[in-house]
C-alpha positions as CSV (number, residue, x, y, z in Angstrom):
1,M,0.1,-0.2,0.1
2,S,0.8,3.6,-0.6
3,V,2.0,6.2,2.5
4,I,-1.4,8.2,3.0
5,Y,-0.1,10.6,5.7
6,E,3.4,11.9,6.0
7,R,3.5,12.7,9.3
8,V,1.2,11.1,11.6
9,A,1.2,12.3,15.6
10,L,0.1,10.1,18.3
11,I,-1.2,11.7,21.6
12,G,-1.2,8.8,24.0
13,L,0.4,5.7,23.5
14,G,-1.6,2.8,24.7
15,L,-3.4,0.1,23.1
16,I,-5.4,2.0,20.3
17,A,-2.6,4.1,19.4
18,G,-0.1,1.1,19.5
19,S,-2.1,-0.8,17.5
20,M,-2.7,1.7,14.9
21,A,1.3,2.7,14.8
22,L,1.9,-1.1,14.0
23,A,-0.5,-1.7,11.5
24,M,0.1,1.8,10.0
25,R,4.2,0.1,9.8
26,E,3.1,-3.0,8.4
27,Q,0.7,-1.4,5.5
28,G,3.4,1.5,5.0
29,L,0.5,3.9,5.5
30,A,2.7,6.3,6.9
31,R,6.2,7.9,6.3
32,E,7.0,9.0,9.5
33,I,4.8,8.3,13.5
34,V,5.4,10.4,16.5
35,G,3.8,10.2,19.5
36,H,3.3,11.8,23.1
37,A,2.8,10.2,26.4
38,R,2.4,11.8,30.1
39,S,4.7,9.1,31.7
40,L,8.2,9.4,31.0
41,E,8.1,5.0,31.0
42,T,5.6,5.1,28.6
43,R,7.6,7.1,25.8
44,E,10.7,5.5,26.7
45,T,8.8,1.8,25.9
46,A,7.0,3.1,22.5
47,L,10.5,4.1,21.7
48,Q,12.3,1.3,22.7
49,I,10.1,-1.2,20.6
50,G,9.3,1.1,17.7
51,L,5.7,2.4,17.8
52,V,7.1,5.7,17.1
53,D,10.1,7.1,15.4
54,Q,10.3,10.3,17.5
55,V,8.6,10.8,21.0
56,F,7.9,14.2,22.2
57,A,7.4,15.1,26.2
58,S,4.4,17.2,25.4
59,A,1.4,16.9,23.2
60,A,2.2,20.4,21.3
61,E,5.7,19.4,20.0
62,A,4.0,15.9,18.5
63,A,1.6,17.9,17.1
64,A,3.2,20.3,15.2
65,G,4.0,19.8,11.7
66,A,1.5,16.4,11.7
67,D,-0.6,15.9,9.0
68,L,-3.2,13.5,11.3
69,I,-2.9,14.2,14.7
70,V,-4.7,11.3,16.7
71,L,-6.0,12.0,20.7
72,A,-5.8,8.7,22.1
73,V,-6.2,9.8,25.3
74,P,-9.1,9.3,28.1
75,V,-12.4,11.1,26.9
76,G,-12.1,13.8,30.2
77,A,-8.5,14.9,28.8
78,M,-9.6,15.7,25.5
79,D,-10.5,19.3,26.2
80,A,-6.7,20.1,27.6
81,V,-5.0,18.4,25.1
82,A,-7.1,20.1,22.4
83,A,-6.2,23.2,23.9
84,E,-2.3,22.8,24.4
85,I,-2.3,21.3,20.6
86,A,-4.2,23.9,19.0
87,P,-1.8,26.6,18.5
88,H,0.6,24.2,16.7
89,L,-1.6,22.5,14.3
90,K,-0.3,23.2,10.4
91,P,-3.4,24.3,7.9
92,G,-4.7,21.2,6.3
93,A,-4.0,19.3,9.0
94,T,-6.7,16.6,10.4
95,V,-7.6,15.5,14.0
96,T,-9.4,12.9,14.9
97,D,-9.7,10.5,18.0
98,V,-10.8,7.7,19.2
99,G,-12.6,8.0,22.1
100,S,-15.9,5.9,22.8
101,V,-17.8,8.5,23.3
102,K,-18.4,11.3,21.0
103,Q,-21.4,14.0,22.1
104,A,-18.9,15.2,25.0
105,V,-15.4,15.2,23.0
106,V,-16.8,17.0,20.2
107,Q,-18.0,20.3,22.7
108,A,-14.6,19.5,24.0
109,V,-12.2,19.8,20.9
110,A,-14.0,21.7,18.2
111,P,-13.9,24.9,19.9
112,H,-10.3,24.8,20.0
113,I,-10.0,23.6,16.6
114,P,-8.5,26.5,13.9
115,A,-9.6,27.3,10.6
116,G,-8.1,25.3,8.4
117,V,-7.7,22.0,10.3
118,H,-10.3,19.4,10.1
119,F,-11.6,17.8,12.7
120,V,-13.2,14.1,12.2
121,P,-14.1,12.6,15.6
122,G,-13.8,9.0,15.4
123,H,-13.8,5.6,17.2
124,P,-12.8,2.1,16.5
125,L,-15.0,-0.5,18.0
126,A,-11.7,-2.8,18.7
127,G,-9.9,-3.1,22.0
128,T,-8.9,-5.4,24.6
129,E,-8.6,-5.4,28.5
130,H,-4.8,-4.9,27.9
131,S,-3.7,-1.5,28.5
132,G,-0.1,0.0,27.8
133,P,2.5,0.3,24.8
134,R,3.2,-2.9,24.9
135,A,-0.5,-4.3,24.4
136,G,-1.0,-3.1,20.9
137,F,-0.8,-5.4,18.3
138,A,-1.3,-4.6,14.3
139,S,-4.7,-7.1,13.5
140,L,-6.5,-5.8,16.4
141,Y,-8.7,-3.7,13.5
142,Q,-9.5,-6.5,11.4
143,N,-12.6,-6.6,10.4
144,R,-14.2,-4.2,13.2
145,W,-15.8,-1.5,12.4
146,W,-14.5,2.6,12.7
147,L,-17.3,4.6,13.2
148,F,-16.7,8.6,12.4
149,T,-19.0,11.6,13.2
150,P,-18.0,14.6,11.5
151,A,-19.9,17.6,12.0
152,E,-22.2,19.0,8.9
153,G,-19.7,20.5,6.4
154,C,-16.6,19.0,7.5
155,D,-14.0,18.6,4.2
156,E,-14.9,15.3,2.6
157,A,-11.8,14.8,1.2
158,A,-10.4,14.8,4.3
159,I,-12.8,12.5,5.8
160,A,-12.2,10.6,2.7
161,R,-8.6,9.9,3.6
162,L,-9.2,9.2,7.0
163,E,-11.2,6.5,6.4
164,T,-8.6,5.4,3.6
165,L,-6.2,5.0,6.3
166,V,-8.6,3.3,8.8
167,Q,-9.6,0.8,5.6
168,S,-6.2,0.0,4.8
169,M,-5.7,-1.2,8.7
170,G,-8.4,-3.6,8.1
171,A,-11.2,-1.9,9.6
172,K,-14.9,-1.2,8.1
173,T,-15.5,2.3,8.3
174,E,-19.1,4.4,9.2
175,R,-20.6,7.6,9.7
176,M,-23.3,8.8,11.9
177,D,-24.4,11.3,14.1
178,P,-22.5,11.9,17.0
179,Q,-25.8,11.9,19.9
180,H,-26.8,8.3,18.0
181,H,-23.4,6.9,18.1
182,D,-23.9,7.1,21.7
183,L,-27.4,5.6,22.3
184,V,-26.0,3.0,20.3
185,L,-22.8,2.4,22.1
186,A,-24.7,2.9,25.7
187,V,-26.2,-0.1,24.8
188,T,-23.5,-2.0,22.9
189,S,-21.0,-1.0,25.3
190,H,-21.0,0.9,28.2
191,T,-23.9,-0.7,29.8
192,P,-22.1,-3.9,29.6
193,H,-19.5,-2.9,30.9
194,L,-21.1,-1.4,34.1
195,I,-22.8,-4.6,34.5
196,A,-19.8,-6.5,34.2
197,Y,-18.3,-4.3,37.0
198,T,-21.3,-4.8,39.0
199,M,-21.4,-8.4,38.8
200,V,-17.7,-8.8,39.2
201,G,-17.9,-6.4,42.3
202,V,-21.1,-8.4,43.8
203,A,-18.8,-11.7,43.3
204,D,-16.1,-9.8,45.4
205,H,-18.5,-9.4,48.1
206,L,-19.7,-12.6,48.2
207,K,-16.0,-14.1,47.4
208,R,-15.0,-12.7,51.1
209,V,-17.9,-14.7,52.5
210,T,-17.1,-18.1,50.3
211,E,-13.6,-17.5,51.1
212,S,-12.1,-18.6,47.5
213,E,-15.5,-20.5,46.0
214,V,-16.1,-17.5,43.8
215,V,-12.7,-17.7,42.3
216,Q,-12.0,-21.0,42.3
217,Y,-15.0,-22.6,40.6
218,S,-15.6,-19.3,38.1
219,A,-17.6,-20.5,35.5
220,A,-17.0,-19.4,31.8
221,G,-20.0,-16.5,32.0
222,F,-18.3,-15.0,35.4
223,R,-15.0,-15.1,33.1
224,D,-16.1,-13.3,30.6
225,F,-17.5,-10.9,33.3
226,T,-14.0,-10.8,34.7
227,R,-12.3,-10.0,31.6
228,I,-14.6,-6.8,30.3
229,A,-14.4,-5.7,34.4
230,A,-10.3,-5.9,33.6
231,S,-10.7,-2.6,31.2
232,D,-9.1,0.5,31.9
233,P,-10.4,2.4,35.2
234,T,-9.9,6.0,34.1
235,M,-11.0,5.5,30.6
236,W,-14.2,3.4,32.1
237,R,-15.2,6.1,34.5
238,D,-14.8,9.2,32.2
239,V,-17.2,7.2,30.0
240,F,-19.7,6.8,32.0
241,L,-19.2,10.4,33.3
242,Q,-19.5,11.5,29.9
243,N,-22.5,9.6,28.3
244,K,-24.1,9.6,31.3
245,D,-27.7,10.5,29.9
246,A,-27.7,7.6,27.7
247,V,-26.1,5.5,30.2
248,L,-28.7,5.9,32.2
249,D,-31.5,5.8,29.7
250,I,-30.8,2.0,29.0
251,L,-29.8,1.4,32.6
252,G,-33.2,1.8,33.1
253,R,-34.3,0.0,30.7
254,F,-32.5,-2.9,31.5
255,T,-33.9,-2.6,35.1
256,E,-37.8,-2.6,34.1
257,E,-36.6,-6.3,31.9
258,L,-35.0,-7.5,35.0
259,F,-37.9,-7.3,36.8
260,V,-40.0,-8.8,34.7
261,L,-37.4,-11.6,34.3
262,Q,-37.4,-11.6,38.2
263,R,-41.2,-12.0,38.4
264,A,-41.3,-14.7,35.6
265,I,-38.6,-16.4,37.9
266,R,-40.5,-15.7,41.1
267,M,-43.9,-17.2,39.5
268,G,-42.2,-20.1,38.0
269,D,-43.1,-18.9,34.4
270,G,-40.8,-21.4,32.6
271,A,-42.9,-20.5,29.1
272,H,-42.2,-16.7,29.7
273,L,-38.4,-17.4,30.1
274,H,-37.8,-19.8,27.4
275,D,-39.6,-17.3,24.6
276,Y,-37.3,-14.4,26.3
277,F,-34.2,-16.3,25.9
278,T,-35.4,-18.1,22.3
279,R,-35.7,-14.1,21.2
280,T,-32.4,-13.1,22.9
281,R,-30.1,-15.9,21.6
282,A,-30.9,-14.7,18.2
283,I,-29.0,-11.3,18.8
284,R,-25.7,-13.8,19.2
285,R,-26.4,-15.8,15.7
286,G,-26.6,-12.2,14.2
287,I,-23.4,-11.2,15.9
288,I,-21.7,-14.2,14.6
289,E,-23.5,-14.0,11.1
290,A,-22.1,-10.0,11.0
291,G,-18.5,-11.3,11.4
292,Q,-17.9,-9.6,14.9
293,D,-17.1,-13.0,16.7
294,T,-17.1,-16.5,16.0
295,A,-18.8,-19.4,17.3
296,A,-16.3,-21.5,18.6
297,P,-16.8,-22.5,22.3
298,D,-13.8,-20.1,23.4
299,F,-15.2,-17.3,21.6
300,G,-12.2,-17.4,19.5
301,R,-10.3,-16.1,22.1
302,G,-7.5,-19.3,22.9
303,G,-5.6,-17.2,24.9
304,T,-4.7,-14.1,22.4
305,K,-5.0,-10.7,22.7
306,S,-8.5,-10.2,21.8
């Protein structure tokens, strides 16, 4: 493949940015990749393992002269980072992000973007429970969706160029409204994560009562909850605070559904439970048919970073 951006600046050097760097290198999509992270240890590691060609102590230095700037920091840090890099963005550059909330990111970043610079908010629907510069791998985005929520009037050529980049890394792209994005993700990602955190918290409380049995005899369902609940706490704290309206809406609906199931169990209504589980089982089949997971017993994970 050919070079799409001469110089790419990654602000934040964790799993998502690290995987981007490895994928861009593998496909030859960027002439130069530079980066910044707040932690000196992270910066040194990223340079040592070859994620970046240069690493800088400030976001402003990394962004200066870059054709594409990727904000791969927690959603709560977007405002400050955007304010810092804004005076150093070159005309014609594109700024994107990888946050899993879009309305809050648009509100935080867009006011800082100077005229002549293109802001294309983005969200790759990919990740693992691992974090840090060593967690990345080039195939992370293969057959995964990468959603973009550009504002009306955003330069079409800039959007298309960014879409070409992520498609070249193996992702599938789609555009949607930021508000709709946040509602969809509240259903498919944010609320399930909150439920997983809660279930693991309940189990932790029970573990103190039953000593080690909860951990010792964990079945597959609980193990999947713990995998989800091992995700980066700073990122998820910011997600819930920044997408609270949509998450609370979906949590309310979840609670209503839970009450119905509680009543069915209490009343011994096996027919209702069987019908409910039959309908929800179809969702799993749809996910597999869409190529977003595998029917393998271990969900295709097999001990890999997936």
